[in-house]
N, C-alpha and C positions, 0 to 999 in steps of 0.2 A: 781661104779656098777650101774646098771639100777634098776628098780622097781622089776624086776623078779629076784629072788635069784638063779635061776638056770643057768642064762646067765652071763658069765664073760667077763668082759670089756678088750679087748685086749689093748687098749690105756691107760695104767695105767700112771698117770703123776707122775714121781718121779725124784730125782735128779740124772742126768746122771753121776756125779762123786762121787756117794756115796761110791762106792768100794774104790776110791782113798782116800776119806776122812776118811774111816775107817782104812787104813793102816797108817796113819800118827800117828807118836809118840808125836809130839808137835803140839797143836792146839792153836791158838791165840784166846783169850776170846773176845767176842764182848763187847764194852763199854756200860754201861747202858745209857740210854737216857738222864737222869739227869746229868751224868758226862761230856756229850758232850757239854752242854751249861753252866755248872757251872764255875765261875770265881775262885773258891777256895779261897774266901776271909776270911772264917773262918776256922782256922786250928787247930788240935789236935796234940800235940807232946807227943809221948809216950817214956817216958824214958826207961820203961820195955822192950818194943818191939823194941826200937831204930828205930822208924818209924814215919812218918808224914802222917797224913790223913786229908782230908776234912770233916768237921763237918756237911756240908749240904747234899753232895752225897755220903759220906764214902769212896771215891776213895782214894786208897794209892798213894801218891806223892813221886817223887823222890827228895830226900833232896837237891842235887845239882841244880837241875832244879828250885826247889823252891827258894833257895838261889839266883840263877841267876836272876830270876824275881824280886826278891826284890832289887838287886843291880841295875839292869836296871831301876827300878821305882825311886830309890834314885838318879841315874844319871840324869834322865829326871827331876826330882824335882830340882836338883842342877842347870840344865841349864835353868829352868823356873825361878828359884829364882834369877839367874845373870841377866836374861832378864828383869824381874821386878825391879830389883834394878837399872839397867841402865836407864829404863824408868822413875823411880822415880827421878834420878839425873837429867835427861833431863828436867822433868817438874819443878823441883826446880830451875834449872838455868833459864827457861823460866819465871817462877814466879818472880825471882830476877830481870830480865831484865824488865818485867812489871811494877814492883815497882819502878824501876829507871826512867822508862818512865812516870810514874805517877807523880813522885816528879818533874821531869824536866817540865811536862805540867802545873803542878800547879804553878811553878816558872815563866814559860811564860805567864800564865794568870794573875798572880800578876803584872808582869811588864807591861802586857797590860793595866790592870786597872790603874796603876800608871800614864802611858802614856795618858790614857783617861781622868783621872783627871787633868793632866796638860793641855790637850786640852781644856777641859771645863774651867778650870781657865784662860786660855789665851783667850778664847772666851768671858768669862765674863769681863775680863780687857778691851778687845777690844771694847765690847759693851758699857761699862761705858765710856770709852775714846770717843767713838763715840757719846754718848748722851751728854757728857760735850762739845765736840767740836760743835755739832749741837746746843745744848742749848746755847753755847756761841755765835754762828753765829746768833741764833734766837734773842738774846737780842740786837744786834747791829741794 
């Protein structure tokens, strides 16, 4: 309507399907805004009403759908647990391999030290022999 009460607005904005909506026997209720985003993590189980509802948004939940979602979560957790156990086994095997490599490397280092000591001993012996030989020649 305009500011003048005597003038009638011809172009009234209304729902063009209002008459059809009034004839319906069954009308689906709109979901509350909170129910659209709620993950329904906190659930109230009513034995008296034999119903399951969300404690956050108070939406009534279908028992089968709720149990199905729990079963899917369990299946996903089982799959993730199997994958993690496989990864743990692989890492343990790799760790055992690294430990063997460490033991082998330490053994090679020890053998190299023994060989190095033998070489030093041989050099010392050769040096003493050279000194004796030169000293023996120097006395002549």
